[in-house]
VEXSEGU-595427 format. One record per residue: x, y negated, z negated of N, C-alpha, C in turn; residue in one letter. Coordinates in steps of 0.02 Angstrom, whole numbers, padded with zeros to 5 digits, always signed. Each point is the difference from the previous one (the first is absolute). Example, Ala and Ser with C-alpha at 12.3 -4.5 7.8 and 13.67 -1.06 7.14 Angstrom:
+00660+00284-00390-00045-00059+00000+00045-00060+00000A-00018-00053+00036+00042-00059-00003-00039-00055-00037S
% end
This chain:
-01054+03110-01128+00006+00019+00079+00088-00002-00013M+00019+00031-00043+00082+00022+00014+00020+00052+00034K+00061-00030+00048+00025+00055+00054+00034+00046-00052M+00030+00056+00060+00051+00045-00025+00068-00009-00008D+00011-00064+00022+00072-00023+00011+00030+00008-00079I-00039-00011-00040+00053+00019-00071-00001+00081-00029K-00030+00036+00054+00014+00087-00026+00065-00004+00033K+00046-00031+00042+00074+00001+00014+00044+00024-00081S-00040-00017-00030+00059-00007-00086+00021-00029-00035G+00016+00000-00032+00021-00024-00073+00057-00083+00024S+00046+00028+00039+00039-00056+00036-00038-00049+00026Q-00051-00002+00045-00033-00046+00038-00034-00029-00064F-00017+00025-00051-00044-00028-00053+00029-00051-00027D+00084+00018-00023+00028-00022-00034+00026-00064+00051A-00005+00000+00068+00026-00065+00037-00051-00060+00007L-00050+00044+00012-00072-00027-00001-00035-00052-00047F+00021+00038-00081-00036-00017-00046+00063-00076-00030D+00053+00028-00001+00044-00055-00031+00062-00034+00061N-00025-00008+00080+00028-00041+00023-00012-00070-00019A+00057-00035+00016-00004-00073-00033-00022-00045+00061A-00056+00016+00043-00038-00030+00052-00053+00016+00013I-00040-00026+00019-00088+00008+00013-00011+00035+00050G-00029+00074-00024-00016+00052+00069-00067+00002-00015I-00012-00006+00071-00091+00018+00014-00010+00027+00063I-00039+00079-00017-00023+00043+00058-00061-00018+00033V-00020-00008+00053-00049-00017+00036-00012+00054+00071V-00067+00008-00016-00031+00042+00053-00008-00028+00060E-00020+00022+00076+00007-00030+00066-00089-00060-00011A-00024+00020-00040-00046-00050-00002+00002-00046-00060K+00052-00014-00038+00025-00069-00034-00018+00039-00073G-00019+00060+00000-00019-00007-00089+00066+00024-00045F+00008-00021-00046+00055+00009-00033-00007+00055-00038I+00046+00063-00008-00010+00049-00025+00065+00045-00041I+00047-00067-00009+00049+00016-00052+00039-00076-00001L+00001-00020-00082+00033-00051-00016+00054+00022-00064A+00072-00026+00005+00022+00033-00070+00006-00077-00037N+00026+00018-00064+00001-00032-00054+00034-00101+00009Q+00028+00001+00047+00039-00045+00011-00064-00053+00026F-00021+00031+00066-00027-00014+00024-00092-00033-00027S-00007+00026-00065-00052-00019-00015+00018-00054-00054L+00056+00016-00036+00026-00063-00033-00007-00082+00037K+00031+00011+00059+00018-00049+00042-00073-00038+00019Q-00063+00046+00011-00067-00033+00019-00032-00008-00055F+00012+00031-00071-00023-00014-00052-00071+00050-00014G-00003+00066+00043-00054+00050-00007+00033+00046-00043Y-00064+00052-00035+00030+00033-00054-00013+00067+00062D+00025+00056-00048+00000+00061+00041-00071+00016+00039E+00009+00041+00043-00052+00012+00058-00064-00051+00028G+00013-00062-00032-00044-00052+00023+00017-00020+00089E+00044+00008+00015+00005+00004+00075-00001+00041+00045L+00010+00084-00033-00031+00034+00039-00051+00026+00049L+00000-00001+00043-00061-00023+00059-00045-00059+00006G+00041-00058-00023+00003-00073+00033+00029+00005+00067Q-00030-00055+00032+00033-00019+00079+00063-00018-00046K+00035-00017+00059+00070-00034-00024-00001-00068+00008I-00055-00036+00022-00021-00060+00024+00003-00047-00075E-00030+00041-00059-00001-00021-00048+00060-00038-00039I+00052+00042+00025+00042-00038-00028+00052-00064+00065L-00037-00027+00042+00001-00040+00048-00040-00071-00020I+00036-00071-00009-00043-00026+00000-00068-00005+00065P-00056-00031-00014-00052-00006+00037+00021-00025+00051P+00014-00054+00002+00028-00028+00063+00028+00029+00070R+00033+00051-00037+00042+00026+00051-00030+00082+00010Y-00044+00011-00030-00030+00072+00013-00018+00028+00055K-00044-00065+00054-00013+00034+00057+00044+00012+00048T+00052-00051-00012+00053+00030+00050+00055+00033-00008T-00023+00025-00074+00047+00063-00038-00042+00083+00040H-00072-00006-00005-00034+00050+00014+00039+00014+00081I-00035-00051+00055+00038+00009+00047+00068+00018+00012Q+00056-00020-00030+00057+00019-00003+00029+00080-00011H-00042+00022-00049+00000+00066-00042-00030+00065+00048R-00053-00015+00033-00020+00017+00045+00038+00018+00061E+00023-00042+00038+00044-00030+00060+00046+00064-00032H+00032-00013-00051+00076+00043-00021-00038+00057-00028Y-00030+00035-00005-00037+00062-00008-00008+00053+00057H-00026-00056+00056-00038+00036+00061+00071-00026+00050G+00047-00029+00006+00056+00001+00053+00043+00005-00014H+00025-00036-00045+00087-00016-00017+00027+00004-00082S-00036+00071-00029+00020+00009-00060+00082+00028+00018A+00040-00023-00061+00074+00017+00014+00032-00050-00077H+00052+00016-00019+00021-00016-00061+00034-00081+00029S-00026-00053-00033+00007-00076-00002-00001-00046-00034R+00031-00053-00022-00010-00067-00045-00094-00008+00017P-00025-00016-00052-00064-00025+00031+00006-00079+00006M-00045-00040+00040-00004-00065+00020+00071-00041+00017G+00019+00037+00035+00077-00034+00013+00002-00087+00024L+00047-00029-00025-00021-00084+00016-00058-00028-00026G-00025+00029-00053-00073-00028-00042+00011+00023-00089M-00029-00055-00022+00001-00005-00061-00068+00040-00029D+00005+00062-00023-00064+00025-00048-00005+00000-00050L-00072+00009-00032-00004-00008-00053-00041+00062-00033F-00013+00023-00063-00037+00055-00037-00031-00043-00044G-00067+00006-00020-00048-00016-00049+00004+00063-00063I+00001-00035-00053-00005+00043-00047-00086+00002-00041K-00015+00042-00034-00033+00000-00034-00048-00034-00028K+00023-00050-00019-00018-00072-00023+00007-00076+00050D+00029+00034+00067-00023-00049+00044+00060-00047+00003G+00041+00028-00028+00087-00054+00003+00031+00044+00066T+00022-00058+00034+00043+00016+00067+00086+00008-00007E+00007+00045+00031+00083-00007-00027+00023+00042+00084F+00069-00052+00009+00026+00035+00059+00026+00076+00020P+00000+00023+00039+00024+00071+00000+00033+00019+00076V+00025+00058+00003+00058+00022+00044-00033+00079+00008E-00007+00022+00049-00046+00066+00020+00032+00025+00054V+00026+00071-00003+00009+00054+00035-00030+00036+00006S-00028+00029+00062-00021+00066+00030+00025+00061+00010L-00041+00061-00028+00039+00054+00024-00073+00040+00028S+00016+00020+00042-00064+00050+00018+00006+00077-00013P-00039+00022-00003+00023+00076+00010-00059+00024+00013Y-00002+00088+00025-00058+00050+00004+00001+00055-00002Q-00051+00029-00027-00025+00050-00026-00060+00040+00016T-00003+00055-00011-00076+00049+00033-00059-00043-00018E+00030-00033-00060-00092-00037-00013+00008-00070+00044K+00062-00030+00030-00006-00059+00034+00048-00058+00018G-00014-00065+00007+00066-00032+00007-00027-00030-00056Q+00071-00029-00049+00006-00044-00060+00046-00041+00010F-00012-00068-00038+00061-00035-00013+00024-00025-00057S+00073+00000-00019+00022-00026-00064+00026-00058+00006M-00030-00047-00031+00021-00055-00016+00061-00024-00062A+00051-00028+00009+00045-00008-00049+00008-00076-00012F-00034-00034-00073-00009-00037+00007+00051-00049-00058I+00016-00057+00026+00058-00047-00062-00037-00055+00007S+00000-00018-00070-00007-00069-00031+00042-00063+00002D+00003-00054+00051+00050-00033+00033-00002-00050-00053I-00044-00022-00031-00021-00076-00022+00084-00042-00035S+00039+00052-00029+00068-00027-00036+00017-00015+00056V+00026+00017+00053+00031-00005+00080-00028-00061+00008R-00059-00013+00008-00056-00036+00056+00037-00082-00026K-00029+00030-00090+00012-00070-00044+00090-00042+00010K+00050+00067+00000+00069-00021+00010+00001-00037+00076S-00039+00022+00056+00001-00022+00066-00014-00056-00006E-00070-00019-00038-00020-00083-00004+00042-00022-00029I+00013+00006-00055+00059-00037-00034+00060-00010+00041E+00035+00036+00038+00042-00004+00057-00016-00050+00036L-00057+00021+00052-00030-00044+00045+00005-00081-00033L-00028-00012-00065+00008-00074-00019+00065-00003-00008Q+00032+00036-00044+00075-00043+00018+00040-00019+00040L-00009+00059+00057+00023-00030+00058-00023-00069+00032N-00088-00003-00021-00012-00059+00032+00024-00071-00045A+00018+00017-00060+00024-00050-00043+00069-00015+00014D+00051+00049+00029+00065-00015+00015-00014-00046+00055L-00037+00027+00060-00013-00023+00071-00021-00074-00014E-00040-00015-00055-00023-00065-00021+00055-00066-00005Q+00046+00047-00050+00052-00036-00025+00050-00015+00041K+00011+00055+00050+00054-00005+00046-00019-00071+00039V-00085+00013+00041-00016-00066+00006+00020-00062-00013E-00018+00006-00064+00010-00088-00049+00067-00011+00001E+00053+00063-00019+00069-00030+00012+00012-00016+00048R-00017+00034+00058+00022-00017+00075-00034-00079+00018T-00051+00004-00021-00041-00082+00007+00055-00055-00029L+00017+00023-00084+00041-00033-00035+00042-00009+00028S+00049+00033+00028+00066+00018+00032+00006-00046+00056L-00054-00001+00043-00018-00018+00081-00013-00085-00017S-00023-00017-00075-00011-00080-00021+00046-00025+00004L+00046+00030-00057+00069-00005-00016+00043-00024+00040A+00006+00056+00046+00042-00012+00070-00012-00074+00048L-00068+00003+00008-00034-00062+00014+00016-00056-00018E-00018-00010-00074+00024-00056-00055+00070-00007+00018K+00070+00048+00008+00052-00008-00002+00020-00034+00086E-00035+00040+00028+00011-00037+00064-00017-00075+00019K-00061-00033-00042-00012-00064-00004+00057-00027-00031D+00028+00017-00089+00048-00044+00001+00059+00002+00024L+00014+00050+00040+00063-00008+00035-00034-00037+00053N-00052-00001+00041-00019-00073+00056+00025-00061-00013E-00010+00006-00099+00009-00068-00016+00050-00032-00020L+00046+00054-00015+00058-00016-00009+00034-00030+00052K-00004+00054+00065+00037-00037+00055-00040-00055+00021S-00067-00018+00008-00029-00065+00010+00041-00050-00049R+00004+00013-00078+00027-00058-00012+00076-00019+00029F+00044+00056-00011+00069-00008+00040-00006-00032+00078V-00050+00007+00039-00017-00047+00049-00024-00059-00006S-00040+00006-00055-00041-00071+00008+00062-00046-00038M+00021+00028-00064+00069-00036-00027+00057-00042+00029A+00012+00051+00047+00050-00036+00056-00011-00048+00041S-00058-00004+00007-00035-00070+00042-00027-00063-00044H-00025+00047-00042-00057-00053-00059+00075-00040-00048E+00039+00014-00029+00064+00002-00029+00050-00063+00043F+00001+00028+00047+00046-00040+00051-00003-00082+00002R-00059-00033+00000-00010-00063+00006+00005-00028-00074T-00019+00025-00045+00001-00052-00070+00063+00030-00032P+00030+00044+00031+00062-00002-00024+00076-00022+00040L-00016-00009+00066+00038-00055+00037-00015-00077-00032S-00067-00017-00016-00010-00065-00024+00039-00005-00048T+00005+00037-00066+00031+00010-00064+00070-00036+00015I+00025+00061+00044+00079-00003+00007+00014-00070+00052L-00039-00038+00040+00018-00059+00036+00001-00058-00055S-00070+00008-00038-00009-00047-00061+00067-00004-00051S+00003+00041-00011+00061+00021-00042+00069-00035+00007A+00003+00014+00069+00063-00022+00032-00010-00069+00013Y-00044-00037+00018+00002-00056+00015-00007-00049-00061L-00029+00049-00057+00000-00062-00071+00075-00007-00031M+00046+00063+00010+00050-00002-00016+00046-00059+00037S-00027-00031+00049+00042-00062+00043-00026-00066-00021K-00065+00001-00040-00017-00040-00038+00031-00036-00061Y+00035-00038-00024+00050+00006-00056+00000-00054-00020T-00015-00047+00011-00028-00079-00019-00070-00009-00023V-00007-00042-00044-00064-00021-00028-00052-00019+00044T+00023-00029+00043-00061-00026+00074-00020+00056+00030E+00020+00041+00001-00026+00073+00036-00039+00039-00051D-00008-00026-00053-00069+00038-00052-00062+00018+00039Q-00026-00044+00046-00070+00003+00022+00018+00068+00049P+00059+00010+00041-00009+00047+00040+00034+00060-00033K+00031+00003-00054+00017+00073-00025-00082-00001-00024R-00049-00037-00021-00052+00034-00066-00063+00016+00065E+00022-00031+00077-00048+00032+00070+00025+00071-00015K+00060+00032+00000+00034+00071+00018-00009+00038-00062H+00006-00037-00054-00031+00056-00065-00076+00004+00004I-00041-00034+00039-00086+00023+00001+00025+00046+00050Q+00040+00000+00059-00008+00058+00056+00027+00051-00035R+00043+00004-00023+00027+00066-00043-00061+00025-00053I-00032-00017-00026-00058-00016-00057-00055+00052+00043I-00019-00046+00053-00052+00023+00036+00002+00084+00059S+00105+00003+00008-00011+00069+00048-00005+00054-00080S+00034-00016-00043-00009+00055-00060-00061+00022-00022V-00052-00051+00003-00074+00017-00021-00022+00039+00057D+00028-00010+00067-00035+00047+00060+00045+00067-00007M+00062+00003-00023+00033+00070-00019-00039+00019-00040L-00027-00035-00060-00010+00046-00050-00083+00002+00012N-00039-00039+00044-00067+00034+00012+00018+00054+00045E+00043+00008+00037+00011+00065+00052+00004+00045-00040T+00046+00006-00041+00023+00064-00056-00070+00010-00043L-00028-00030-00027-00063+00002-00052-00062+00049+00063N+00010-00037+00065-00057+00037+00032+00022+00073+00014D+00035+00014+00000+00022+00083+00010+00018+00031-00061F+00011-00024-00056-00023+00008-00047-00067+00023-00016L-00035-00026-00003-00063-00015+00011-00039+00068+00019S+00033-00005+00070-00043+00065+00051+00037+00070-00029V+00058-00007-00025+00030+00076-00021-00031+00023-00050G-00022-00038-00067-00041+00006-00057-00068+00020+00026K-00038-00010+00050-00058+00015+00016-00025+00054+00026I+00076+00011+00049+00002+00059+00048+00020+00061-00076E+00027-00007-00022+00017+00055-00044-00046-00001-00075E-00059-00059+00000-00048+00023-00040+00014-00020-00080G+00059-00061+00008+00032-00022-00069-00043-00075-00017R-00049-00018+00020-00016-00068-00006-00060+00025-00062I+00038-00050-00071-00067+00011-00035-00033-00070-00016Q-00076+00017-00007-00049-00056+00006-00005-00021-00075V+00007-00050-00038-00015-00008-00074-00057-00061+00030R-00052+00016-00015-00076-00039-00008+00009-00047-00070F-00027-00058+00009-00020-00047-00034-00026-00050+00008S-00039-00036-00044-00043-00067+00028+00053-00049+00017D-00020-00010+00076+00047-00072+00024-00054-00034+00012V+00029-00081-00033-00036-00064+00025+00034-00018+00072N-00050+00028+00054+00008-00008+00061+00023-00093+00013V-00039-00020+00002-00013-00080-00004+00094-00038-00017Q+00008+00024-00057+00071-00024-00039+00035+00031+00062D+00014+00053-00007+00043+00059+00043+00015-00042+00081L-00048-00013+00033+00002-00029+00066+00044-00061-00007V-00031-00067-00047+00035-00047-00006+00064-00008-00042N+00016+00047-00032+00075-00005+00000+00032+00029+00052D-00013+00042+00048+00033+00034+00051-00010-00064+00043L-00042-00036+00014+00001-00028+00036+00054-00077-00003L+00014+00013-00054+00059-00068-00040+00065+00023+00018N-00002+00066-00020+00063+00034+00028+00027+00007+00050E-00040-00010+00071+00011+00021+00059-00009-00075+00041M-00019-00054-00034+00003-00066+00038+00069-00017+00029H+00051+00015-00032+00061-00006+00043-00007+00038+00065P-00023+00032+00003+00022+00071+00088-00054-00036+00053L-00068-00069-00028-00036-00012+00054+00053-00032+00057L-00041-00018+00063+00037-00039+00041-00026-00075+00002K+00030-00020+00033-00008-00078-00007-00067-00013+00015K-00032-00050-00065-00066-00003+00003-00050+00050+00005D+00018+00057-00023-00049+00039-00001-00026-00003-00068Q-00067+00017+00000-00048-00003-00076-00025+00065+00003E-00017+00026-00071-00051+00078-00023-00043-00060-00022V-00057+00025+00005-00065-00011-00040-00029+00043-00018I-00014+00018-00087-00012+00067-00021-00082-00013-00056Y-00038+00046+00023-00068-00002-00039-00007+00065-00031H-00029-00012-00064-00032+00058-00034-00071+00003-00015H-00036+00049-00011-00048+00021-00006-00030+00051-00046Q-00033-00020-00048-00013+00040-00045+00035+00016-00060G+00002+00054-00020+00047+00013-00083+00057-00018+00031D+00051+00004-00052+00072-00007+00006+00030+00077+00001A-00006+00042-00040+00031+00041-00010-00029+00074+00039S+00057+00034-00004-00026+00075+00032+00053+00027-00011F-00029+00099+00006+00044+00039-00039+00045+00025+00062Y+00058-00022+00013+00047+00022+00045+00067+00013-00026L+00069+00015+00025+00060+00001+00003+00028-00052+00018D+00021-00056-00041+00012-00060-00005+00066+00001+00047F+00065+00033+00019+00047+00029+00024-00025+00001+00085S-00021+00059-00008-00032+00019+00053-00056-00062+00057L-00044-00030-00038-00014-00034+00050+00030-00072-00012F+00036-00027-00039+00032-00061+00014+00060+00017+00086K+00014+00056-00004+00027+00016+00060-00028-00004+00061H-00085+00015-00004-00015+00009+00047-00011-00073+00037I-00030-00035-00050-00002-00088+00006+00040-00041+00019L+00064+00025-00019+00073-00023+00028+00030+00019+00065M-00038+00062+00004+00018+00021+00083-00044-00033+00055N-00050-00003-00026-00082-00020+00059+00025-00090+00003L+00026-00005-00066+00030-00093+00008+00065-00024+00052L+00026+00039-00015+00063+00007+00027+00014-00004+00087S-00063+00041-00005-00014+00028+00080-00019-00057+00022N-00058-00038-00022-00046-00042+00014+00047-00074+00026A+00052-00010-00050+00044-00059+00012+00040+00027+00046I+00044+00062+00021+00057+00005+00033-00050-00003+00080K-00057+00021-00007-00022+00001+00072-00054-00047+00043F+00000-00061-00059-00034-00064-00002+00053-00046+00041S-00026-00057+00024+00054-00053+00028-00007-00053-00059S+00036-00036+00004+00002-00061-00047-00066-00048+00010E-00025-00036-00027-00051-00043-00017-00069+00046+00007N-00008+00047-00045-00056+00059+00009-00025+00002-00069T-00053+00046-00006-00031+00005-00072+00006+00067-00002T+00000+00043-00076-00021+00058-00006-00053+00000-00058I-00052+00044+00018-00045-00018-00047+00003+00069-00043Q-00013+00008-00053+00015+00046-00054-00067+00007-00043V-00048+00048+00001-00064+00009-00042+00017+00058-00047R-00025+00010-00043-00005+00044-00037-00105+00006-00041T+00000+00038-00016-00076+00002-00030-00026+00069-00026G-00021+00012-00054-00021+00047-00031-00081-00006-00010I-00029+00072+00029-00066-00005-00001-00025+00069+00011E-00047+00013-00044-00059+00073-00008+00068+00052-00009A+00060-00032-00060+00051+00026-00020+00053+00038+00048N+00003-00044+00060+00044+00036+00042+00045-00090+00033N+00072+00029+00020+00022-00068-00012+00026-00001+00089L-00004-00077+00010+00027-00002+00092+00037-00050-00002H+00042+00006+00042+00074-00036+00012-00004-00010+00075V+00007-00076+00009+00012-00027+00106+00056-00019-00027S+00046+00009+00062+00062-00060+00019-00018+00015+00044V-00001-00093+00027-00006-00010+00093+00039-00047+00011K+00016+00002+00075+00041-00039+00019-00013-00033+00071D+00024-00039+00026-00006-00028+00070+00054+00018+00046T+00050+00066-00018+00063+00026+00037-00013+00015+00069G+00044+00042+00022+00013+00024+00050-00076+00048+00021V-00012+00040-00054-00047+00037+00010+00020+00091+00011G-00036+00033+00006+00014+00072+00027-00053+00018+00042I+00030+00052+00055-00028+00025+00049-00048+00063-00029S-00065+00007+00035-00019+00063-00014+00034+00059-00005K+00026+00013+00056+00035+00071+00022+00054-00006-00076M+00030-00056-00013+00061-00013-00062-00033+00037-00064D-00082-00032-00002-00043+00007-00051+00002+00083-00012Q-00024+00024+00040+00012+00077-00033+00064+00041-00026E+00038-00032-00004+00073+00021-00014+00028-00021-00057H-00009-00064-00020-00011-00056-00036+00024+00015-00072L-00007+00073-00028+00009+00009-00065+00047+00063-00007F+00037+00012+00057+00035+00094+00024+00081-00051-00029E+00044+00038-00018+00069-00013-00026+00032-00033+00066R+00045-00047+00007+00036-00020+00024-00031-00034+00060F-00086+00003+00008-00016-00047+00053-00007-00075-00004F+00007-00014+00050+00019-00076+00005-00037-00021+00060R-00028-00065+00025-00041-00020+00039+00036-00029+00063G-00027+00011+00055+00041+00006+00056+00019-00093+00020G-00034-00061-00036+00011-00057-00002+00042-00011-00054N+00038+00020-00038+00024-00014-00048+00065+00035-00023V+00022+00020+00064+00054+00040+00002+00064-00037-00016S+00012-00063+00000+00049-00049+00010-00018-00048-00081N-00021+00039-00032-00026-00036-00088+00038+00071-00031I+00039-00022-00033+00036+00056-00053-00046+00021-00047Q+00007+00092+00004-00060+00019-00033+00030+00086-00002G-00014+00037-00068+00008+00067+00014-00063+00057+00011T-00074-00036+00010-00055+00042+00024-00013+00046-00064G+00023-00032-00035-00014+00050-00074-00072-00036-00043L+00009-00060-00008-00039-00028-00050-00070+00017+00012G-00038-00012+00061-00080+00018+00000-00008+00066-00014L+00057+00048+00007-00035+00069-00027+00029+00003-00053H+00042-00036-00044-00007+00009-00084-00069-00019-00029I-00012-00068+00022-00059-00030-00007-00052+00045+00007V-00024+00040+00047-00055+00041+00007+00008+00076-00050A+00060+00005-00017+00017+00061-00051-00014-00028-00067K+00009-00062-00012+00003-00034-00064-00089+00003-00021Y-00040-00036+00045-00052-00019+00011-00031+00062-00024A+00002+00069+00038-00031+00072-00003+00025+00010-00070E+00031+00000-00043+00027+00013-00055-00015-00035-00048L-00039-00049+00016-00048-00055-00061-00075+00021+00018M-00013+00056+00045-00081-00002+00022-00011-00054+00041N+00037-00020+00038-00008-00054+00061+00004+00021+00084G-00007-00063+00025+00006+00019+00087+00009-00039+00015S+00035-00014+00082+00028-00072+00026-00021+00005+00063I-00039-00048+00021-00019-00013+00070+00025-00059+00037E-00001+00002+00065+00036-00064+00038-00042-00019+00048C-00001-00077-00001-00049-00037+00057+00018-00048+00023N+00040+00017+00086+00044-00053+00037-00005+00020+00062S+00042-00051+00030-00012-00004+00090+00059-00033+00011G+00024+00001+00052+00073-00032+00023-00027-00070-00004L+00058-00036-00030-00026-00081-00020-00039-00014-00026E-00038+00044-00045-00055-00022-00008-00008-00007-00099K+00075+00008-00015+00007+00015-00073-00026+00067-00038G+00017+00024-00045-00010+00052-00029-00029+00005-00069T-00038+00049-00025-00049-00024-00065+00004+00079-00026E+00037+00022-00053+00019+00077-00030-00053-00007-00068F-00029+00033-00001-00064+00005-00049+00020+00076-00020I-00018-00002-00076+00041+00059-00035-00055+00005-00067V-00036+00037-00011-00073+00026-00040+00033+00047-00044N-00002-00015-00067+00006+00059-00060-00076+00006-00021F+00005+00064-00015-00062+00028-00053+00031+00021-00055K-00060-00003-00047+00023-00003-00074+00047+00068-00033P+00037+00007-00034+00021+00055-00031-00029+00006-00056I-00013+00079-00025-00020+00014-00076+00056-00016-00027N-00022-00030-00054+00058-00036-00068+00009+00044-00046Q+00050+00051-00012+00003+00039-00056+00027-00025-00050E
% end
């Protein structure tokens, strides 16, 4: 069922058969009457196999019904030269069932034998692949931009926190350093006045005041340095088997001179003696909790320290009968620079418990507080086991 269109001469034959694009001619009812060599290669057919077949043989089954409706409407009402399927993804199907993306332009013409349509078909697989790769590249770039933006935001936030820490240090230092520095200055001045042997007890009294003030300054500086390292992620945790019982006993001996008049510390341990910890960080936690218990308790009071290893977990408790902490203050107890409303007259940086909580976290531990105003305070630290490698 060939059309006389090829009778127009050898020029048409040359253009039709040698065109580097698929060309298929269809009559009004959708039967294929011409197909050039390029289109045969595109769809995998031999010479003559497409002639007399409906055009829908080249369209995936899921689109055939819709295509028939569009084709009938095109020939019946709106036949004119135009791209096919504007805004849609079009697909062709080869003889072997393989689908591939196509671009189609339609050009109708009329002869004495009726209306016909010429379809120019391009295989756009390479372009589609490039588009998909470009979309993936754009998605990857957008993800990288988001990640870097988030990273920059976190870095800026971290820098803001560090700047705040520096500002708070300057403000805190001007306040916290004033008292011990004044004590050191006055004691040093008074010591220079004691020149005879009989004044030795007075000199020793001021020497102790100087030592105490220097210790206070050193503690304040260490708190700020520790927080700075925590914020910058520079704390290195070195785990080893620590004899908890020996460590606590040694620490209690070290801190005995800090006890107030008639203060007493009672220590009890239960279970195995050793646990896998960072010796220095754990010692810092105990030292801070004990220092607070001593500082915030009055004379002639008892501080209870308990440690126990049970079911591979370490439990530590430091309990005093001091001023206590209100429920409201307990909500902010482990925040940086926070100090309870009832201890503002007692020197401190408000960093100690924040550091304790961070150090406990680094060793797979957690801390909680049980307290009430004028009912004393108990801090409980629980450590879960760390895999020993």
